[in-house]
C-alpha positions as CSV (number, residue, x, y, z in Angstrom):
1,M,63.7,27.2,-15.4
2,H,62.7,28.6,-12.1
3,A,64.5,27.4,-9.3
4,Y,61.4,25.5,-7.9
5,R,58.9,25.5,-10.1
6,S,58.3,25.7,-14.0
7,H,54.2,24.9,-13.2
8,T,51.9,24.6,-10.4
9,C,50.2,21.0,-9.6
10,A,47.2,22.4,-11.1
11,D,48.7,23.6,-14.3
12,L,49.7,20.3,-16.5
13,T,47.9,18.9,-19.0
14,A,47.8,16.7,-22.1
15,A,49.3,19.5,-24.2
16,H,52.4,19.5,-21.9
17,V,53.2,15.8,-23.0
18,G,57.0,15.3,-23.5
19,E,58.1,18.4,-21.6
20,T,60.6,18.8,-18.7
21,V,59.1,20.4,-15.7
22,R,59.8,21.0,-12.1
23,L,57.1,21.0,-9.5
24,S,57.4,21.8,-5.7
25,G,55.0,21.0,-3.1
26,W,53.9,18.3,-0.5
27,V,53.9,14.8,-0.6
28,H,50.1,14.2,-0.2
29,R,50.4,10.3,-0.2
30,I,52.9,7.8,-1.4
31,R,51.8,4.3,-3.1
32,D,54.4,1.6,-3.8
33,H,52.9,-0.7,-6.7
34,G,55.5,-3.4,-6.9
35,G,58.7,-1.5,-7.6
36,V,56.8,1.5,-8.9
37,L,56.4,4.2,-6.7
38,F,53.5,7.1,-6.9
39,I,53.2,10.3,-5.4
40,D,50.3,12.6,-4.9
41,L,52.3,16.2,-5.2
42,R,50.1,19.1,-3.6
43,D,50.3,22.7,-3.6
44,H,48.1,25.3,-3.2
45,F,46.5,25.1,-6.3
46,G,46.0,21.2,-7.1
47,I,47.6,18.1,-6.9
48,T,49.7,16.1,-9.9
49,Q,50.5,12.7,-9.7
50,V,54.2,11.6,-9.7
51,L,55.9,8.2,-10.5
52,A,59.3,6.7,-10.6
53,D,60.4,3.2,-11.4
54,S,64.1,1.7,-10.7
55,D,65.4,2.9,-14.0
56,S,64.7,6.5,-12.5
57,A,67.6,8.5,-10.9
58,A,65.4,9.4,-8.2
59,F,63.9,6.1,-7.2
60,K,66.3,5.6,-4.0
61,D,65.3,9.0,-2.8
62,I,61.9,8.7,-3.5
63,E,61.6,5.2,-1.3
64,K,63.1,7.3,1.6
65,L,59.7,9.8,1.7
66,R,57.0,10.1,4.1
67,A,53.6,12.2,4.3
68,E,54.2,16.0,4.1
69,Y,57.7,16.2,3.1
70,C,57.5,19.2,1.2
71,I,59.8,18.5,-2.1
72,R,61.1,19.6,-5.3
73,I,60.5,17.2,-8.4
74,E,62.1,17.3,-11.6
75,G,60.7,15.0,-14.8
76,T,59.0,14.3,-18.0
77,V,55.2,14.9,-18.4
78,K,53.5,11.4,-19.9
79,A,50.1,10.7,-21.0
80,R,48.1,8.7,-18.8
81,D,47.0,5.4,-20.3
82,A,43.5,5.9,-21.3
83,S,41.6,3.9,-18.9
84,L,43.8,5.4,-16.0
85,V,42.5,8.9,-16.6
86,N,41.2,10.4,-13.3
87,A,38.7,13.0,-14.7
88,K,38.5,14.4,-10.7
89,L,42.0,15.7,-11.4
90,K,42.7,19.0,-13.4
91,T,46.3,17.0,-13.9
92,G,44.2,13.8,-14.3
93,E,45.2,13.3,-17.9
94,I,49.2,13.5,-17.4
95,E,51.7,12.0,-14.4
96,V,55.1,13.1,-14.2
97,Y,57.8,10.8,-14.8
98,A,60.6,11.9,-12.0
99,R,64.3,12.1,-13.0
100,A,65.4,13.8,-9.9
101,M,63.8,14.7,-6.2
102,D,65.0,17.1,-3.4
103,I,63.9,17.6,-0.1
104,L,62.9,21.0,1.0
105,G,61.8,20.5,4.4
106,A,61.4,17.3,6.0
107,A,58.3,16.2,8.1
108,D,58.4,14.3,11.5
109,D,55.5,12.0,12.4
110,L,52.6,13.7,12.0
111,P,50.3,14.3,14.8
112,L,47.3,14.5,12.6
113,P,46.5,13.3,9.5
114,V,46.1,15.8,6.4
115,F,45.2,13.4,3.8
116,G,41.1,12.9,4.0
117,E,38.8,14.7,6.2
118,P,38.8,12.5,9.5
119,D,37.2,13.7,12.9
120,Y,40.1,14.5,15.2
121,P,40.2,16.1,18.7
122,E,40.0,20.0,18.5
123,E,43.0,20.7,20.7
124,T,45.3,18.9,18.5
125,R,43.8,20.5,15.4
126,L,44.5,24.0,16.6
127,A,47.7,23.4,18.4
128,Y,49.0,22.4,14.9
129,R,46.7,24.6,12.8
130,F,49.5,24.8,10.3
131,L,48.8,21.2,9.3
132,D,45.0,21.0,9.5
133,L,44.7,24.3,7.4
134,R,46.5,21.8,4.7
135,R,43.4,19.7,4.9
136,D,41.3,19.9,1.5
137,G,37.9,21.0,3.4
138,L,39.9,24.0,5.9
139,H,41.7,25.3,3.2
140,A,38.9,25.3,0.6
141,N,36.9,27.4,3.4
142,M,39.8,29.7,4.0
143,M,39.7,30.4,-0.1
144,L,36.0,31.0,0.5
145,R,36.7,33.4,3.0
146,S,39.4,35.5,1.1
147,N,36.8,35.5,-2.2
148,V,33.8,36.8,0.0
149,V,36.3,39.7,1.2
150,R,37.1,40.3,-2.3
151,S,33.6,40.3,-3.4
152,M,32.3,42.4,-0.6
153,R,34.9,44.9,-1.5
154,N,34.2,45.2,-4.9
155,R,30.5,45.4,-4.4
156,M,31.1,48.2,-2.0
157,W,33.5,50.4,-4.7
158,D,30.8,50.0,-7.1
159,Q,28.5,51.1,-5.2
160,Q,30.5,54.5,-4.8
161,F,31.6,53.8,-1.3
162,T,35.2,54.8,-0.3
163,E,37.4,52.5,2.5
164,F,39.0,54.3,5.3
165,Q,40.6,52.4,8.3
166,T,40.0,53.5,12.0
167,P,42.3,53.1,15.2
168,I,42.9,50.0,16.6
169,I,43.9,51.6,19.9
170,T,41.2,53.7,21.3
171,A,39.1,54.8,24.0
172,S,36.1,52.2,25.5
173,S,32.9,52.4,23.7
174,P,29.6,50.5,25.0
175,E,28.9,47.6,22.3
176,G,26.9,45.3,25.0
177,A,30.4,43.3,25.6
178,R,33.6,43.4,27.8
179,D,36.5,45.5,26.2
180,F,39.6,44.4,25.9
181,L,41.9,46.6,27.5
182,V,45.5,48.0,27.1
183,P,47.5,49.4,29.6
184,S,49.4,52.5,28.8
185,R,53.2,52.9,29.3
186,L,53.4,56.5,28.8
187,H,50.1,57.2,31.0
188,P,50.6,54.9,34.2
189,G,47.6,53.8,35.3
190,K,45.6,54.4,32.6
191,F,44.0,52.2,30.2
192,Y,43.5,52.0,25.9
193,A,40.9,49.7,24.4
194,L,40.6,47.5,21.6
195,P,37.3,48.6,19.5
196,Q,34.4,46.3,20.1
197,A,33.4,48.2,16.9
198,P,34.5,51.4,14.9
199,Q,31.1,53.1,15.9
200,Q,32.3,56.6,17.1
201,F,35.1,56.7,14.6
202,K,32.3,55.8,11.5
203,Q,30.2,58.3,12.6
204,L,33.0,61.0,12.9
205,I,33.9,60.1,9.5
206,M,30.1,61.2,8.4
207,V,30.6,64.5,10.4
208,S,33.5,65.0,8.4
209,G,31.7,65.1,5.1
210,F,32.5,61.9,3.8
211,D,29.5,60.5,2.2
212,K,30.1,56.9,2.2
213,Y,32.3,54.9,4.2
214,F,33.1,50.9,4.7
215,Q,35.9,49.1,6.3
216,I,36.7,45.4,6.3
217,A,37.0,45.9,10.1
218,P,38.8,43.9,12.8
219,C,36.7,44.0,16.4
220,F,37.6,43.0,19.9
221,R,35.1,41.9,22.3
222,D,35.8,39.8,25.2
223,E,33.1,37.4,24.7
224,D,31.9,34.2,26.3
225,P,32.4,31.6,23.7
226,R,29.5,30.2,21.1
227,A,29.6,28.0,17.8
228,D,29.0,30.9,16.2
229,R,30.8,33.4,17.8
230,S,34.7,33.9,18.1
231,P,35.4,34.7,22.0
232,T,38.1,37.1,21.3
233,D,38.3,39.1,17.7
234,F,36.0,38.7,14.7
235,Y,36.0,40.6,11.4
236,Q,32.8,42.5,9.9
237,L,32.2,44.8,6.7
238,D,31.4,48.2,8.4
239,V,29.1,50.8,6.6
240,E,28.1,54.2,7.1
241,M,26.2,56.5,4.9
242,S,25.0,60.3,5.1
243,F,21.4,61.8,4.3
244,V,20.0,58.5,4.4
245,E,16.7,56.3,6.2
246,Q,16.4,53.0,7.0
247,E,15.5,52.1,3.7
248,D,18.0,53.4,2.2
249,V,20.6,51.5,3.9
250,F,18.2,48.3,3.3
251,G,18.2,49.1,-0.5
252,T,22.1,49.5,-0.6
253,V,23.2,46.8,1.8
254,G,20.9,44.4,0.5
255,P,21.9,43.9,-3.1
256,V,25.5,43.5,-1.8
257,L,24.9,40.8,0.4
258,Q,22.4,39.2,-2.1
259,G,25.1,39.1,-4.4
260,V,27.7,37.8,-2.3
261,F,25.4,34.7,-1.3
262,E,24.3,34.3,-4.5
263,E,28.3,34.3,-6.0
264,F,29.2,31.7,-3.3
265,A,26.0,30.2,-2.6
266,G,27.1,26.8,-4.3
267,G,23.5,26.4,-6.2
268,K,21.5,26.8,-3.2
269,K,18.6,29.1,-3.8
270,V,18.9,33.0,-2.2
271,D,16.2,34.8,-1.7
272,P,16.1,38.4,-3.9
273,C,16.5,40.9,-1.5
274,A,13.4,43.1,-2.5
275,D,11.6,40.0,-1.1
276,W,13.2,40.1,2.0
277,P,10.3,40.6,4.9
278,R,10.6,43.4,7.4
279,I,9.2,41.8,11.0
280,P,9.0,43.6,14.0
281,Y,11.2,42.8,17.0
282,A,7.8,41.7,19.1
283,E,6.7,40.1,16.3
284,S,9.6,38.1,15.7
285,L,9.7,36.5,19.3
286,L,5.8,36.2,19.1
287,K,6.1,33.9,16.1
288,Y,9.5,32.3,16.2
289,G,10.5,33.0,19.5
290,S,13.9,34.7,18.4
291,D,14.9,37.7,16.8
292,K,16.9,35.9,14.3
293,P,14.4,33.2,12.7
294,D,15.0,30.8,10.3
295,L,12.3,31.4,7.8
296,R,13.0,28.2,5.9
297,N,11.4,26.3,8.7
298,P,7.3,27.1,7.9
299,I,6.5,26.9,11.5
300,E,4.8,30.3,13.1
301,M,3.8,30.3,16.8
302,Q,0.6,31.5,17.9
303,V,-1.1,32.9,21.4
304,V,-3.5,30.4,22.6
305,S,-4.3,31.7,25.9
306,E,-8.1,32.0,25.5
307,H,-8.7,28.4,24.7
308,F,-7.2,27.2,28.0
309,R,-8.5,30.3,30.0
310,G,-10.8,29.1,32.9
311,S,-10.2,25.3,31.5
312,G,-10.4,21.9,33.0
313,F,-6.3,21.9,32.0
314,A,-5.4,23.2,35.5
315,I,-1.9,23.8,34.9
316,F,-2.4,26.5,32.4
317,A,-5.8,27.6,33.5
318,K,-4.2,28.7,36.7
319,L,-1.0,29.9,35.2
320,L,-2.9,32.3,33.2
321,E,-4.4,33.9,36.7
322,N,-1.1,35.4,37.0
323,E,-0.5,38.9,35.3
324,G,1.9,38.8,31.9
325,T,1.5,35.7,31.2
326,E,0.4,33.4,27.9
327,I,0.1,30.3,26.0
328,R,1.5,29.9,23.1
329,A,1.2,26.8,20.7
330,I,3.8,25.6,18.2
331,P,2.3,23.8,15.1
332,A,3.3,20.8,14.1
333,P,1.8,20.0,10.6
334,T,2.1,15.5,10.1
335,G,3.6,15.5,13.6
336,G,0.3,13.8,14.7
337,S,1.9,10.4,16.0
338,R,2.5,9.6,19.6
339,K,6.2,8.3,18.7
340,F,6.9,12.0,17.3
341,C,5.3,13.4,20.6
342,D,7.5,11.2,22.7
343,R,10.5,12.6,20.8
344,M,9.5,16.2,21.6
345,N,8.9,15.4,25.2
346,A,12.5,14.0,25.4
347,F,13.6,17.5,23.3
348,A,12.0,19.5,26.3
349,Q,13.1,17.6,29.3
350,A,16.8,17.8,28.0
351,Q,16.2,21.6,27.8
352,G,15.4,21.2,31.4
353,L,11.5,21.6,31.1
354,P,9.4,18.5,32.3
355,G,7.8,18.0,29.2
356,M,5.6,20.0,26.5
357,G,1.6,19.3,26.2
358,Y,0.6,18.4,23.1
359,I,-2.6,17.7,20.9
360,V,-2.7,15.1,18.3
361,W,-5.4,15.3,15.8
362,Q,-6.7,12.0,14.2
363,A,-9.5,10.7,12.5
364,E,-11.8,8.4,14.3
365,G,-12.9,5.4,11.5
366,Y,-14.3,2.1,11.5
367,P,-12.8,-0.5,12.1
368,N,-10.8,-0.2,15.0
369,N,-10.5,4.0,14.5
370,I,-8.7,3.9,11.4
371,V,-7.1,7.5,10.9
372,L,-7.9,7.1,7.1
373,D,-11.0,7.5,4.6
374,V,-11.7,5.1,2.2
375,N,-9.7,6.3,-0.8
376,H,-6.6,6.6,1.4
377,P,-4.0,4.4,-0.4
378,D,-2.1,3.8,3.1
379,T,-1.6,0.5,3.8
380,K,-3.2,0.6,7.1
381,R,-6.6,0.3,6.0
382,L,-5.9,-2.8,4.2
383,K,-4.3,-4.0,7.3
384,N,-7.4,-3.6,9.2
385,L,-9.5,-4.8,6.2
386,Q,-6.9,-8.2,6.4
387,N,-8.0,-8.3,10.0
388,I,-11.8,-8.4,9.1
389,E,-11.5,-11.3,6.9
390,R,-9.0,-13.4,9.4
391,D,-11.6,-12.7,11.9
392,Y,-14.0,-14.0,9.4
393,N,-12.2,-17.3,8.7
394,E,-11.7,-17.3,12.5
395,A,-15.3,-17.4,13.0
396,L,-15.9,-20.3,10.3
397,R,-13.1,-22.4,11.9
398,L,-15.2,-22.2,15.1
399,G,-18.5,-23.2,13.8
400,K,-20.0,-19.9,14.3
401,D,-22.0,-17.9,11.8
402,P,-20.0,-14.3,10.9
403,E,-20.6,-11.8,8.8
404,A,-19.0,-12.0,5.3
405,P,-16.6,-9.5,4.8
406,K,-17.2,-6.9,1.9
407,P,-15.1,-6.4,-0.8
408,I,-12.6,-3.3,0.0
409,G,-14.5,-0.5,-1.7
410,E,-17.7,-0.9,0.1
411,Y,-16.1,-0.3,3.8
412,E,-17.1,3.4,5.0
413,F,-14.5,5.3,6.9
414,S,-15.7,8.0,9.5
415,T,-13.6,11.1,8.2
416,N,-14.4,12.8,12.0
417,T,-11.8,14.6,13.3
418,V,-10.9,13.6,16.8
419,A,-8.3,15.5,19.2
420,K,-6.0,13.0,21.5
421,G,-3.9,13.6,23.9
422,P,-3.7,14.6,28.1
423,I,-4.7,18.2,27.1
424,A,-7.6,17.1,24.9
425,N,-8.6,15.2,27.9
426,N,-8.8,17.9,30.1
427,I,-10.4,20.7,27.9
428,G,-12.7,19.1,25.6
429,Q,-13.1,18.4,22.1
430,D,-14.8,21.9,21.6
431,R,-12.0,23.9,22.7
432,C,-9.6,21.3,20.7
433,E,-11.4,22.0,17.5
434,A,-11.0,25.9,17.9
435,I,-7.2,25.7,18.5
436,R,-7.1,23.3,15.6
437,D,-8.9,25.9,13.4
438,Q,-7.0,28.8,14.6
439,L,-3.9,27.0,13.7
440,N,-5.4,25.8,10.5
441,L,-4.5,22.0,11.3
442,K,-5.5,18.9,9.8
443,Q,-5.7,15.2,10.4
444,G,-2.3,13.6,11.5
445,D,-1.1,17.2,12.5
446,A,-0.3,17.9,16.3
447,A,0.3,21.3,18.3
448,F,2.8,21.7,21.5
449,F,1.9,24.1,24.3
450,L,4.2,26.5,26.3
451,G,2.8,28.8,29.1
452,G,4.2,31.0,31.2
453,K,5.7,35.1,30.9
454,P,7.2,34.9,27.4
455,A,10.7,36.2,28.2
456,Q,11.1,32.9,30.3
457,F,9.8,30.4,27.8
458,E,10.4,31.8,24.3
459,G,14.3,30.8,24.1
460,V,13.2,26.9,24.5
461,A,9.9,27.5,22.3
462,A,12.4,29.0,19.5
463,K,14.6,25.7,20.0
464,A,11.4,23.5,19.8
465,R,10.1,25.3,16.8
466,D,13.5,24.3,15.2
467,E,13.3,20.8,16.5
468,I,10.3,20.2,15.4
469,G,10.8,21.9,11.6
470,R,14.1,19.5,11.4
471,E,12.3,16.1,12.9
472,L,9.5,16.6,10.3
473,K,11.5,17.7,7.4
474,L,9.7,21.0,6.9
475,V,13.2,23.0,6.6
476,D,14.3,23.8,3.2
477,E,17.6,23.1,3.3
478,N,18.6,24.3,-0.3
479,R,17.8,28.1,0.6
480,F,19.2,31.0,2.0
481,A,16.3,32.9,3.7
482,F,16.7,36.1,4.9
483,A,14.5,38.6,7.1
484,W,15.3,42.2,8.4
485,I,13.9,42.9,12.0
486,V,12.9,46.2,12.8
487,D,11.2,48.3,15.6
488,F,13.9,47.4,18.5
489,P,13.0,48.6,21.7
490,M,15.0,51.3,22.8
491,Y,15.3,50.2,26.6
492,E,15.0,47.2,28.7
493,A,14.3,46.6,32.7
494,D,16.3,44.7,34.9
495,G,14.1,41.7,35.7
496,E,15.1,42.0,39.3
497,T,16.0,45.5,40.1
498,G,13.9,47.1,37.4
499,K,16.2,49.3,36.5
500,I,16.2,51.0,32.7
501,D,19.2,50.4,30.3
502,F,19.8,50.1,26.7
503,S,18.8,47.0,25.0
504,H,20.8,47.3,22.0
505,N,22.7,50.1,20.2
506,P,22.8,53.3,22.3
507,F,23.8,55.6,19.7
508,S,20.4,54.6,17.9
509,M,17.8,57.3,16.9
510,P,14.7,56.9,18.9
511,Q,11.4,56.7,16.7
512,G,9.8,59.6,17.2
513,G,12.7,61.8,18.3
514,M,12.6,64.0,21.2
515,A,9.0,63.6,21.4
516,A,9.3,59.8,22.0
517,L,11.5,60.0,25.6
518,D,8.4,61.8,26.9
519,G,6.7,59.0,27.7
520,D,7.2,55.2,28.7
521,P,11.0,54.2,28.0
522,L,9.6,50.7,27.3
523,A,7.6,51.7,24.5
524,V,10.2,53.6,22.7
525,K,11.6,52.0,19.8
526,G,14.3,52.4,17.9
527,Y,15.4,53.0,14.1
528,Q,17.3,49.9,14.8
529,Y,17.4,46.6,12.6
530,D,19.2,43.2,12.4
531,L,19.3,41.0,9.0
532,A,19.0,37.3,9.8
533,C,19.5,34.5,7.6
534,N,18.8,30.7,8.2
535,G,18.6,31.5,12.1
536,Y,21.6,33.7,12.3
537,E,22.2,37.0,12.9
538,I,24.7,38.3,10.0
539,L,24.1,42.0,10.4
540,S,23.2,44.9,13.0
541,G,22.8,48.6,12.5
542,A,21.1,51.7,13.1
543,I,19.9,54.8,12.1
544,R,21.8,57.1,14.7
545,N,21.3,59.7,16.8
546,H,23.2,62.7,15.7
547,K,21.3,65.5,18.0
548,P,23.1,66.3,21.2
549,E,19.9,67.1,22.9
550,I,18.3,64.1,22.4
551,M,20.9,62.2,22.9
552,Y,21.5,63.6,26.1
553,R,18.2,62.9,26.9
554,A,18.4,59.2,25.9
555,F,21.3,58.5,28.1
556,E,19.6,60.3,31.2
557,I,16.9,57.6,30.9
558,A,19.2,55.0,31.0
559,G,21.0,56.9,34.1
560,Y,24.0,58.4,32.6
561,P,24.0,62.2,33.6
562,N,25.7,64.4,31.0
563,S,28.2,65.0,32.6
564,E,29.2,61.1,32.2
565,V,28.1,61.2,28.2
566,D,30.5,64.0,28.2
567,K,33.3,62.0,29.7
568,R,32.6,58.7,27.8
569,F,31.6,60.2,24.3
570,G,32.9,63.8,24.7
571,G,34.5,63.7,21.1
572,M,31.5,62.4,19.4
573,V,29.1,64.6,21.4
574,K,31.5,67.7,20.2
575,A,31.5,66.7,16.6
576,F,27.4,66.8,16.9
577,K,27.5,70.3,17.8
578,F,28.9,71.5,14.4
579,G,26.8,70.6,11.7
580,A,26.1,66.8,11.8
581,P,24.3,65.0,8.8
582,P,21.3,62.3,9.4
583,H,23.2,59.2,8.8
584,G,23.0,55.5,9.6
585,G,24.9,52.3,9.0
586,C,25.5,48.8,9.4
587,A,28.0,46.0,10.1
588,A,27.8,42.8,8.6
589,G,29.7,39.5,10.2
590,I,32.3,38.5,7.8
591,D,32.9,35.3,10.0
592,R,29.4,34.2,10.3
593,I,28.7,34.8,6.8
594,V,31.3,32.3,5.7
595,M,30.2,30.0,8.0
596,L,26.7,30.0,6.1
597,L,28.2,29.9,2.6
598,A,30.8,26.9,3.6
599,D,27.8,24.9,5.4
600,E,29.9,24.6,8.6
601,A,28.3,25.0,12.4
602,N,31.1,26.1,14.2
603,I,32.8,29.4,13.1
604,R,36.2,27.8,14.1
605,Q,36.1,26.3,10.8
606,V,36.2,29.7,8.8
607,I,38.9,31.4,10.7
608,M,42.5,31.0,9.8
609,F,43.8,30.9,13.4
610,P,40.8,30.8,15.9
611,M,41.0,30.4,19.3
612,T,39.9,27.5,21.7
613,Q,36.3,27.8,23.4
614,R,38.3,28.8,26.4
615,A,39.8,31.5,24.5
616,E,43.7,30.2,24.4
617,D,45.7,30.1,21.4
618,L,47.2,26.5,21.7
619,L,49.4,27.1,19.2
620,L,51.6,30.3,20.0
621,V,50.5,29.9,23.4
622,A,48.7,33.0,24.8
623,P,47.4,34.5,26.8
624,S,50.4,34.1,28.3
625,A,52.2,35.8,31.7
626,P,54.0,38.9,31.4
627,T,57.6,39.5,32.5
628,N,58.6,41.6,35.0
629,E,60.3,43.8,33.5
630,Q,57.0,44.4,31.1
631,L,54.8,45.0,34.4
632,R,57.6,47.5,35.8
633,D,57.4,49.5,32.5
634,L,53.2,49.7,32.8
635,G,53.2,50.0,36.2
636,L,51.4,47.2,37.3
637,R,51.3,44.4,39.6
638,I,49.2,41.0,39.1
639,A,46.9,40.8,42.3
640,P,46.2,36.9,43.6
641,K,42.8,36.3,42.8
642,D,40.4,35.2,45.9
């Protein structure tokens, strides 16, 4: 028999009854049932119940055990009584009667519980990550991550891609974030950089004649942390292909990601990649306020500026007198109640706004302005009719001559739709009705309004759209909804200085080639694309600029002279002068994909050893101060910070 185990803690079934077995694992839980001790013994694979009574030679040793001791058990497999079978466990039909027990690793008092999934301070969880990873939920997330990576890798090989590894110590590359610099000992005063992405290398692989490349690539960016982004490093499925156009990339990568999501969706619906819409960047910002829209939410914003121009609502009317301003409406189907509008105003105030203007559309009816027609089953109608009956009885009591109440079916209720709210009071019913027609809203619906320059309010508008969708339960939580976001602008202007710079990937081919670069830079679109899923960007890519003359011109517009391009990207420019093929690709964020599949809100829940929000490793204690000897070797000195 093996020194530590003959079976795992998930192997044993009724077929093993009577066998002598050896198991090793951790004490998940221990229970004393009046002289009979029960241990839930856990390993990577599952749990087996172990018992010992006073007749067992191991009883006294087992009495001394505590949670998370690592032990070895030798014993006999017994069948559980039918009434005690645990159908939730693979091993629920049996238990192991312990005859011998050895402690392989004792455990101190636990700084956090492993049994169950209690909420615990993140600082403690990260400082004792090895214990946190023993918990069922986190353990399952890590296995999910591993299986997702395996599935991605297999699917890429099945599509005739070849896996190559690119350097980790390399040169700095502009990817929109800060580099992690690595000082060189052999070249004092010079620095390497950890790659923000294998961008230049994978393009060079295409120039080298390899047709299809992929890699499960580690990437390093010194970024500000967010719930869906690691502040230091992350992994991506990195892809590049030769002789392709944008649709070729979509047609190749789409089925891979669809297959991965279907494999691990846990029963949720996955939109087929053939149906993933292509949404231009500008349209995405207009309709959703974001370039990573959550299409599970059916709400689409619309521009309604003309309905407010010259209106009695002075705030919006005066705003529209300024160039570049507009008013957008966020429809809220079924949101036409004062209570809901008050909640949304409170949400807007939490975002730093004074509030959000709104209009609600209600039906004006008799009696008491009922918001219903005569056939509506809602109890509000009955309540108002009961009020009539009450008034009738009260009139009789006072000796008056009341009008007798009619049978319910004889009351007629108006179906006139009336707009209400502060905005409605200022712009009038005709304008409100035109807005309702444009937004295709009904009685009982509402609309919220934001105005100004779009870049200033789109972020809040996107959050408001998401919040309205959640509050009104319009979001299909049981679905993974995807959209390709295309036609990104190549350039953007600094809001203060007006300086032109790249807005996305500087290595993208401009749509229209060299001719497109002769006009207004802000009108130039690139062959750049993202894939959004449920409100997250999970992939970004582009058709590359493989022609040196177009690359020089593209960088010149952004303020980089040819000499600077040669200095920073000389290797790639040189390669492009020796027969570079048209090529393109993308990178899909593995951490974020697993986060979605695991239904987690925080990316640290799917990373084995994540950093804190402040980019600190609390387990191995990093970053740490270098020794004087290390600094001398590198020719460095730490300057005091002002």
